[in-house]
N, C-alpha and C positions, 0 to 999 in steps of 0.2 A: 651394750647391755647394762642396765642399772645395777648398782651395787646392792649389798644387803639382801640377796635373793634367798639366802639359806638361813633357816631357823635351826637351832641346835641346843643340846643340853650338855653342860660340862659339869663334872663332879670328880672329887678325889684330888689327891696330891701325889706327885711323883712323875716318873717318865710318862710322856704323853702317848695315848693310844687313840687312834681314829677308827671309828666303826662305821662301815658303809653298808646299808641295807640293800635288798634286792628290789626288783620291779614290783610295783603296787604294794609295797610295804611301808614302814616308817621306822623311826628311831625306837619305837616301842619294842621292836624285836630284840633289842639289846639290853633290856633292863636287868635281866638276870646276870648276864655276863658282866655288865658294867659294875654291878654290885660286888661281884667276886674280884674283879680287877682292882676296884677301889680298896677293898679290904686287903689286897695283896700289895698295895703301895703304888698304884698307877693312877694317873689322871686321865679320865676318859672324855672324849669329844664324840657326841652322837648327833650328826646332822640328819635332817629330812632332806633327801635329794630333791633336785629341781622337779617341780610338778607333783611332789608327794607331801603328805602330812601337812604341816603348817608352813612349808616353804612356798616361794612364789610359784605361780602357775600361769606363765605367759600364754596369751591367746594365739601366738604365732606358731603354727604347727611345725614350721621349718626349724624351730629351735630345739625340737625334740630329737636330737641326734646324740650319739655317745661322744662325739667330738665336742659338742657344746656342753654336755654334762661334765666331761672332764675339765673343760676350761672353767666352768662355774665352780667346781669343787677346788680347783687349783687356786682361783681367786680367793675363795673362802679360807683355804689353808694359809695362804699368804697373809691374810688379815688376822690370824691368830697371834696371841702374845708369845707363843712358843713356836720356834721355827725348826724344831727337830733336832736330832733324828727322831722320827716317829715310828711307833709300832702301828701296823695296819691290820685291820680285820675287815674282810669283805665277803659278803654273801652274794652268790649269783651275779647279778649285774654290778653289785658293789665290788665283787672280785675282779671284774673287768676293769673298773676304774682304779682299783688298787694296783693292778698290773701296769696300767698306763702310767701311774705315778712312779712306780718303780723303774719303768723304762726311761722316763724323762727326767726324774729327779732322784737318781740312785743314792746320792750322798745324803739325802734326807730320810732314808728308810733304814730302820734298824733291823726289823724282821717282819714277816707277814704271815697271817693265818688266812687261808682261803677256805670257804665253806661252799661246797657245790658250786664252784665258780663258772661263770659263762666266759668262754674264751674263743669260741668258734661257732658259727652257725651249724656246723656239722654235728654238734652235740644234740640237737633237738630232733625229735621224731618227725615223721612225715606230716602228721596232723598239725603239730605246733609250728612246723616250718611253713605249712600252708597259711596258717593264721598270721605268722610274722610277715609273710609276703603281701598280705592284704590288711595292713593295720587299721585302715579306715573302717573295715567291718568290725574289728575288735573294739574300736573306739565307740562306735554306735551301740554295740551290744552292752558295753559297760555303762554307758550313759543311761540306758533305759532299765537296766537290771536293778530291782529293789534289793536292799541289803539281805533280806531273808533268802533270796534266790542265790546270791553270792555265797552266803553261808552254806547253803545246801550243796552248791557246786564244789566248795572246798572239801566237803565231806566225801566226795567221790574218790579222793585219794586217801585211802585208809592208812597208808604207810606214813603219811605226813600228819594226819589228824588224830590217830588213835590215842596219843598221849596228851592231847590238848584239852584242858578243862574248858567248859562252855564259855567262860568269860574271855579266854584267849581266842577262841574261834570267832567270837563276836568282834573282838578288836581287829583281827585280821580282815574280817569282812568289812568293817568300818574303814579300815585303811584302803581297801580297794575302792570304796566309794569316795573317800576323801581325796585320793589322787585324781588329778585331771585325767580324763580318758585318753588324752593325747600322749601320755607316757607309753601307750602301746606302740608308738612309732620308734621307740628307742632300739629294740632288738634288731630291727631290719637294717639299722645303720652300722652294725658291728662289722669290723674287719677281722680277719683271721689272725689271732695273736700267736698262733703256733710257731711261725718262723722266728719270733723274737723271744720265746720263752727261755732259750739258753743264754739270754743276756741278763737274766735276773739272778744275781749271785748272792743276794741276801738269803738268810735262812728262811725257809717256807715250811709251814705246817699245812698240809692239804687234808681236809676232812670232808667226807661225803657220805651220804646215805645210800646204802646198798639197794634200796628200793625206790630211788629217785625216778619219778615218772615225768619230770619236766626236762631234765638233762640226763643223757645216757650215762649210767654209772661207769661203763667201760671207757668213757672219754677221760675219766680222771686217772685211770691206770695209764692211758696213753700220755696224759699230761706229765706224769711223773718221769717218763722216759726223756722228756725234753728239758726238765728243770735240773740245774746242776747241784742244788743244795736243798733237797726237799725230804721231808718225812711224810709218809702217807698213812692215814688212819681211816678205815671204813667203819661205818656204824651199821650193824645188822638190824634188819626189820625197821628201817628208818627211811623216810622220804627226803624231800628236797630241803627241809628246814631242820637239820639236826640240832642247831643251837636253840630252837624253840621247842622241839618235840623231845629232845633228850639232853636238856641242859645239865642234869646231874652227872652225865658222862662226859659231855663235850667241854664244858667250861673248865674243869680242872686240867684237861689236856692243854687248853690254850694258856692258862695261867702258868703252868709248869714250863711250857715251851718258851714263853716270853722271859720267865725268870732265869732260864739258862742261856738266853741270848741278849 
């Protein structure tokens, strides 16, 4: 696989923090958190994941697995001028990749914040599970859907979008369209990380929206039982993206957590 697949933004000075977004998103998700981390004395690295944003979008569908995604992110991390230990922040699918990095490179991880992380296919409801089983259908649907329709569909989850100003919803819809539709193959390739969660001994801050309609909120309470060093914080009246819909609440939690670890 060619190098330089990942486009990213770096800002600030201090201990390095890597921020990994979720499916069909981009580094845009982190602009508020990165600003607060920079102000608190951290250096932030915000990549667009493979197939997303401004990063490479290979045409080979077989590359859109979480195994490949982790390998590409690991190559990118290895290319950075700093080699850790890193603070990690991962949302949804980015949480999955953060956990993989902690499993395989524990000495390079200082602490982790997970936001509504994806860690097992059992987290998703029957409808989403059905969609994940047939990613070619989702891929075709996203290819033909105009941005206005994507924006309207985002609005069907009021717990996620109630606090989004119009320009943020527009950006989220644009990120859906900027990502190659092949990223819809990523979720189906997930393996259940539950049996390995007790291997992650670094401090973890687990944050989730109590009204998450993408991943079952009860799955995060179950996750806490498997993690040996975790703090859990639920966000009331909030959906799948608490860092975007409630940054005024969530971002200080993350900054304070990292400052104590």
